[in-house]
C-alpha positions as CSV (number, residue, x, y, z in Angstrom):
1,M,21.1,80.4,-14.7
2,R,22.5,81.6,-18.1
3,Q,25.9,80.2,-17.3
4,V,24.5,76.9,-16.1
5,K,22.3,76.5,-19.2
6,Q,25.3,77.3,-21.5
7,S,27.4,74.7,-19.6
8,G,24.9,72.0,-20.3
9,L,24.6,71.0,-16.6
10,L,20.8,70.8,-16.9
11,R,20.8,68.2,-19.6
12,R,19.6,64.7,-18.5
13,R,22.1,62.1,-17.5
14,Y,20.3,59.0,-18.8
15,C,23.3,56.6,-18.6
16,Y,23.8,57.5,-14.9
17,Y,20.2,57.1,-14.0
18,W,19.5,53.9,-15.9
19,T,22.5,52.4,-14.3
20,K,21.5,53.7,-10.8
21,M,17.9,52.5,-11.2
22,S,19.0,49.1,-12.5
23,L,21.6,48.5,-9.7
24,T,19.1,49.6,-7.0
25,V,16.4,47.2,-8.3
26,L,19.0,44.4,-8.6
27,A,20.0,45.1,-5.0
28,L,16.4,44.8,-4.0
29,A,16.0,41.6,-5.9
30,G,19.3,40.3,-4.4
31,T,18.1,41.1,-0.9
32,G,14.8,39.3,-1.6
33,L,16.7,36.2,-2.8
34,A,18.9,36.2,0.3
35,M,15.7,36.3,2.4
36,V,14.3,33.3,0.6
37,L,17.6,31.4,1.1
38,V,17.9,32.3,4.8
39,G,14.3,31.2,5.5
40,D,12.8,31.1,9.0
41,S,15.9,32.2,10.9
42,W,16.8,35.1,13.2
43,F,19.6,35.9,10.8
44,Q,16.9,37.6,8.8
45,L,17.2,40.6,11.1
46,I,20.6,41.4,9.4
47,L,18.8,41.4,6.1
48,A,16.2,43.7,7.6
49,G,18.9,46.4,8.0
50,V,20.1,45.8,4.4
51,L,16.6,46.0,3.0
52,A,16.1,49.4,4.9
53,V,19.1,50.8,3.1
54,V,17.9,49.6,-0.3
55,F,14.4,51.1,0.4
56,A,16.1,54.4,1.3
57,Q,18.0,54.4,-2.0
58,L,14.7,53.9,-3.8
59,A,13.3,56.9,-1.9
60,F,16.3,59.0,-3.1
61,L,15.4,57.9,-6.7
62,G,11.8,58.9,-6.0
63,H,13.0,62.2,-4.8
64,D,15.0,62.8,-8.0
65,A,12.0,61.8,-10.2
66,A,9.8,64.2,-8.2
67,H,12.2,67.0,-9.2
68,R,12.2,65.8,-12.9
69,Q,15.9,65.1,-12.7
70,I,15.8,61.7,-14.4
71,F,13.9,62.1,-17.7
72,R,13.1,65.1,-20.0
73,S,9.4,64.1,-20.0
74,G,7.3,65.1,-17.0
75,T,5.1,62.0,-17.5
76,A,8.1,59.7,-17.5
77,N,9.4,61.2,-14.3
78,E,6.0,60.8,-12.7
79,W,6.0,57.1,-13.6
80,A,9.6,56.7,-12.4
81,G,8.5,58.2,-9.1
82,L,5.5,55.9,-8.9
83,V,7.5,52.8,-9.6
84,H,10.5,53.5,-7.4
85,G,8.9,55.5,-4.7
86,T,5.4,54.0,-4.4
87,L,5.5,50.5,-5.8
88,L,8.9,49.5,-4.7
89,G,9.7,52.0,-1.9
90,G,6.3,52.0,-0.2
91,L,5.8,55.8,0.0
92,S,3.3,57.7,-2.1
93,A,5.1,59.7,-4.8
94,G,2.2,62.2,-5.0
95,W,2.3,62.8,-1.2
96,W,6.0,63.3,-1.2
97,Q,6.0,65.7,-4.2
98,N,3.3,67.9,-2.7
99,K,5.1,68.1,0.7
100,H,8.6,68.5,-0.8
101,T,7.5,71.2,-3.3
102,R,6.2,73.4,-0.6
103,H,9.4,73.0,1.3
104,H,11.5,74.0,-1.7
105,A,9.4,77.1,-2.3
106,N,10.0,78.4,1.2
107,P,12.8,76.5,3.1
108,N,12.7,77.2,6.9
109,K,9.9,79.7,6.5
110,L,7.4,79.8,9.4
111,G,3.9,78.9,8.2
112,A,5.1,77.8,4.8
113,D,7.7,75.0,5.1
114,P,6.0,71.7,6.2
115,D,9.3,70.3,7.4
116,I,9.4,72.7,10.4
117,A,5.8,72.4,11.2
118,T,6.2,69.1,13.0
119,S,4.4,68.6,16.3
120,V,7.2,66.4,17.7
121,I,10.3,68.6,17.3
122,A,10.1,72.3,18.3
123,F,12.1,74.2,15.7
124,T,11.4,77.7,17.3
125,A,11.0,79.1,20.8
126,D,7.4,80.0,20.0
127,A,6.7,76.3,19.2
128,R,8.2,75.3,22.5
129,A,6.2,77.9,24.4
130,Q,2.9,76.5,23.1
131,R,3.5,73.2,24.8
132,G,2.7,72.0,28.3
133,P,5.2,71.5,31.1
134,I,6.2,68.1,29.9
135,G,6.4,69.2,26.3
136,R,8.7,72.1,27.3
137,Y,10.9,69.9,29.4
138,L,11.3,67.5,26.5
139,A,11.9,70.4,24.0
140,D,14.7,71.7,26.2
141,R,16.5,68.3,25.7
142,Q,15.1,67.3,22.3
143,G,18.6,67.3,20.7
144,W,19.4,64.2,22.8
145,F,16.2,62.5,21.8
146,F,16.5,63.4,18.1
147,F,18.2,60.3,16.7
148,P,16.2,57.9,18.9
149,L,13.0,59.7,17.6
150,L,14.2,58.9,14.0
151,L,13.8,55.2,14.8
152,V,10.0,55.8,14.5
153,E,10.2,58.2,11.5
154,G,9.9,55.3,9.0
155,L,6.5,54.3,10.4
156,N,5.5,58.0,10.5
157,L,6.4,58.5,6.8
158,H,4.3,55.4,5.8
159,V,1.3,56.6,7.9
160,G,1.5,60.1,6.4
161,S,1.7,58.6,3.0
162,V,-1.3,56.4,3.3
163,Q,-3.4,59.2,5.0
164,R,-2.7,61.5,2.0
165,V,-3.6,58.8,-0.6
166,V,-6.9,57.9,1.1
167,G,-7.7,61.5,2.0
168,R,-9.9,64.0,0.0
169,A,-7.1,66.4,-1.0
170,P,-6.6,66.4,-4.8
171,M,-4.0,63.9,-6.0
172,K,-2.8,63.0,-9.5
173,R,-3.1,59.3,-10.4
174,R,-4.7,58.5,-7.1
175,G,-6.0,55.1,-8.4
176,W,-2.5,54.0,-9.3
177,E,-1.1,55.3,-6.0
178,I,-3.7,53.2,-4.1
179,A,-3.0,50.2,-6.2
180,F,0.7,50.4,-6.0
181,L,0.7,51.1,-2.2
182,T,-1.6,48.2,-1.6
183,V,0.5,45.8,-3.6
184,R,3.7,47.0,-1.9
185,L,2.5,47.1,1.7
186,V,0.2,44.1,1.7
187,G,2.4,42.0,-0.6
188,Y,5.5,42.8,1.6
189,L,3.8,41.5,4.8
190,V,2.4,38.4,3.0
191,L,5.9,37.6,1.7
192,L,7.4,37.9,5.1
193,L,4.8,35.7,6.7
194,I,5.5,33.0,4.0
195,L,9.2,33.1,4.7
196,M,9.3,33.5,8.5
197,S,7.4,32.8,11.7
198,P,5.3,35.6,13.1
199,E,7.7,36.6,15.9
200,I,10.5,37.0,13.4
201,V,8.3,39.0,11.1
202,V,7.5,41.4,13.9
203,A,11.2,41.9,14.7
204,F,12.1,42.1,11.0
205,V,9.5,44.8,10.2
206,G,10.5,46.7,13.4
207,I,14.2,46.8,12.5
208,Q,13.6,47.5,8.9
209,L,11.4,50.5,9.7
210,A,13.7,51.7,12.4
211,V,16.8,51.6,10.2
212,Y,14.9,53.1,7.3
213,G,13.6,56.1,9.4
214,L,17.0,56.6,11.0
215,Y,18.8,56.6,7.6
216,L,16.4,59.0,5.8
217,G,16.1,61.3,8.8
218,A,19.9,61.4,9.2
219,A,20.3,62.2,5.5
220,F,17.8,65.1,5.6
221,A,18.6,66.5,9.0
222,P,21.9,68.3,8.1
223,N,20.3,70.1,5.1
224,H,18.4,72.9,7.0
225,T,18.2,72.2,10.7
226,G,20.2,74.8,12.6
227,M,20.1,77.2,9.7
228,P,18.1,80.5,10.1
229,I,14.3,80.2,10.5
230,V,12.5,82.8,8.4
231,P,9.6,84.8,9.9
232,A,6.4,84.5,7.8
233,D,6.4,88.2,7.0
234,L,10.0,88.4,5.8
235,R,10.6,88.8,2.0
236,I,13.9,87.6,0.7
237,D,15.2,87.3,-2.9
238,F,15.5,83.8,-4.4
239,L,19.3,83.5,-4.1
240,Q,19.4,84.3,-0.4
241,R,16.2,82.3,0.3
242,Q,17.7,79.1,-1.0
243,V,21.4,79.6,0.0
244,L,21.2,81.1,3.5
245,M,18.7,78.4,4.8
246,S,20.7,75.5,3.3
247,R,23.8,73.6,4.4
248,N,26.1,71.5,2.3
249,V,27.9,68.4,3.6
250,T,31.5,67.9,2.6
251,G,33.0,64.6,1.7
252,G,33.8,62.3,-1.2
253,W,31.9,59.9,-3.3
254,F,30.8,57.8,-0.4
255,I,29.0,60.8,1.3
256,H,27.4,61.6,-2.0
257,F,26.1,58.1,-2.3
258,L,25.1,57.8,1.4
259,L,23.1,61.0,1.3
260,G,21.6,60.5,-2.1
261,G,23.1,63.7,-3.5
262,L,21.6,65.8,-0.7
263,N,25.1,66.7,0.4
264,Y,24.9,69.4,-2.3
265,Q,21.8,70.9,-0.8
266,I,22.6,74.5,-1.8
267,E,23.0,73.6,-5.5
268,H,20.0,71.3,-5.3
269,H,17.8,74.2,-4.0
270,L,19.0,76.6,-6.6
271,F,18.6,74.1,-9.5
272,P,16.1,71.4,-8.3
273,S,15.7,69.8,-11.7
274,M,19.5,69.4,-12.2
275,P,20.5,65.7,-12.4
276,R,22.2,64.5,-9.2
277,P,25.7,63.8,-10.7
278,N,25.9,67.4,-12.0
279,L,25.5,69.1,-8.7
280,R,29.2,68.6,-7.9
281,R,30.1,70.3,-11.2
282,V,27.9,73.3,-10.7
283,Q,29.3,74.0,-7.2
284,P,32.2,76.3,-8.3
285,L,29.7,78.5,-10.2
286,V,27.4,78.7,-7.2
287,R,30.3,79.5,-4.8
288,R,31.4,82.3,-7.1
289,A,27.9,83.7,-7.4
290,C,27.5,83.7,-3.6
291,A,30.9,85.4,-3.2
292,D,30.1,88.1,-5.8
293,N,26.7,88.8,-4.1
294,N,28.1,88.6,-0.5
295,V,25.8,85.7,0.4
296,A,27.2,83.2,3.0
297,Y,27.8,79.7,1.6
298,T,27.7,77.1,4.4
299,E,29.2,73.6,4.2
300,K,30.4,71.3,7.0
301,P,31.7,67.8,7.5
302,L,28.9,65.4,8.3
303,G,29.9,65.0,12.0
304,T,30.1,68.7,12.5
305,A,26.7,69.2,10.8
306,Y,25.2,66.7,13.2
307,T,26.7,68.4,16.2
308,I,25.3,71.8,15.0
309,V,21.8,70.2,14.5
310,L,21.7,68.6,18.0
311,R,23.0,71.8,19.7
312,Y,20.5,73.9,17.8
313,L,17.6,71.7,18.9
314,N,18.6,71.9,22.5
315,D,19.2,75.6,22.2
316,V,15.6,76.1,21.0
317,G,14.5,75.2,24.6
318,L,17.0,77.7,26.1
319,A,15.8,80.4,23.7
320,G,12.3,79.9,25.0
321,R,13.4,81.1,28.4
322,T,15.1,84.2,27.1
323,Q,14.5,86.8,24.5
324,F,14.8,85.2,21.0
325,S,15.2,86.9,17.7
326,C,15.8,85.3,14.3
327,P,19.4,86.1,13.3
328,L,18.5,86.4,9.6
329,A,15.6,88.7,10.3
330,V,17.7,91.0,12.5
331,Q,20.4,91.1,9.8
332,L,18.1,91.9,7.0
333,R,16.0,94.4,8.9
334,A,19.1,96.3,10.2
335,P,19.5,99.9,8.9
336,K,22.0,100.1,6.1
């Protein structure tokens, strides 16, 4: 941390983010203009896929704002998240921040990380064992169903977001969240109904949500799935907790853009408030620190990462039929 602070890599990158935010909003406006020009035509379904990609890029900006990467002021970051994530993107910034903060505190830790507590995917053999016969049968083959399941993840994210906003759990700026979500979700449907016939609207929304969920799910899946699952009672130091449970994705600028900077997952978990473009620059320092402390640093090409993810998800079912032990727990509990 001392080296990183001295290097200036935690300083805000205002030019980068103002350019990124402006271009993303322009892409949204351009897609909207194209929808108006195309009118009541089935060619709108092509624009549905384009719009899903733009919405995903807005979600990545909301993610950065939630981590206070964009502005020095916490309030400014909160409003950036509300505008890009809630008003334009359609997902509650407060809901996302609450969920994602808990994930960052304990990645892949049982009972603490909400990202592995899903009732759809079984991330451990115990989770598989708690299901009925049909659930266990599906868990044994869930790797094959993973990407098809992501086609409904967009709808799932929106439902979870709305449930959190209208729920009773404390939420900062709930009034603004409700107002922005209402304008975004209702206004979006009204606009579509003005431009297109109902049957095209149904197909448009279905494709947009499917591509959106697939894109976001495919961007987040390589980060931690297939990395060690940590038992609830295991205590690990910060460096190992963030590095051993995370996986980087190799590739050039296109992968960095495609994954919203999440390809540097290890660096992001160690320095969550570091601006996205600085993650690449801090990587050599992190690699050296991991080597000096004998901590495994994992990075894979995107295709290889997906293969590992799918194989792991299927292997969870196989582990449920045999004796299963967490590799990390065995390693750290082994006598020295």
